[in-house]
N, C-alpha and C positions, 0 to 999 in steps of 0.2 A: 184371371188376375191373381195368379198364383205370386207374381213378383211384387204386387203391391203389397201383400199380407207380409211376405218375408222382409220387406224393406221396412214396414211399421214394427215388425218384431225386432228388426235389427237396431231400429232408432230407439226403442223403448229399452232394450237391453244396453246399448251404449249410454242411455241417459240414467239408467239405474247404476251402472258402473261409476259414472262420475259422481253420482250422489254418494256412493259408498266410499269412494275415494276422498272426497271432501270431508265427510264423516272421519275417516282414518287420519287425514291431514289435521283437522281439529283436535281430535283426541290425543295425537302426538304431540300437537303444540301445547296443550294444557298440561300433558303429563311429562314431557321431557324438555321443554325449552323454558317456559315461562318460570320465572321464580329461581331459576337456577344461575342466571347471569352467564355472561361469556367466559369461557375456559381459554386463558391465554397462556400459551407455552413459553416458557422462560428462555427458551432459545431465540425468540424473534429478535431482531436487530432494535426494535424500538423498545422493547423491554430491557434490553441490554444498556442502550444508551441511556434510557431513563435512571436506571439503577446506578449508571456511573455518574451521571449528574447530580443524584442525590448524594452519592458518597463524597464527590467533590465538594457539595455546598456544606455538608456536615463537617469536612476537614477544613474549610474556609472559615466556618464560623467556630471551630475549635481554636485554630491559630490565632482568630481574633479575640477570643476570650483570654487566650494565654497572653497576648500582647497587652491587653487591657486591665486584666486582673493580676497578673503575676509578675511579668517583667518590670524591672524598674522599681518595685516597691520593697524588693529585698524580703528577706525572712524576718519577721518580728518574733522575738522570743522574750519572755518575760525573764528578768534577770533575778527573780526570786527563785527559780526552779531550783531544786536541791543539786541536780547535776551541774548547773550553771554556777552554783555558789562554791562547789567543790572545784571546779575548774578553776575559778578566779582565785580561790586560795591557793590551789596549787601552782600557779602563775606567780602568785606573789610569793610563795616560798622559793621557787626557783630563782626569783630576782634577787632575793635578799641572799641567797647561798652564792650566787653569781657575784654579788658585790663583796661578800665576805671573802671568797676565793682571791678576788682582785686585790683587797685591802691586805692580805696575807702575803702576797707575793711580791 
């Protein structure tokens, strides 16, 4: 019955290997996979497509804000700003000088 004993030893060794393999798998699972999340390469087509869609949505929102908030409202400037007062006074002086030249001719 030498064959029976070898078969039992072989089965026991096979079972021990399976148990050790499961322990290694569980240890690797705990230390290497859990909590780290899936690492995605930036080169995958889905990631590139999602990035492009995000950029397009951002541009669309920017254009919408531009149309709603800026276009058509014009620039609102307070006329009491010193530079505006100076420019207004220079314009008045130019008008007076132009009128005086025409009247002298």
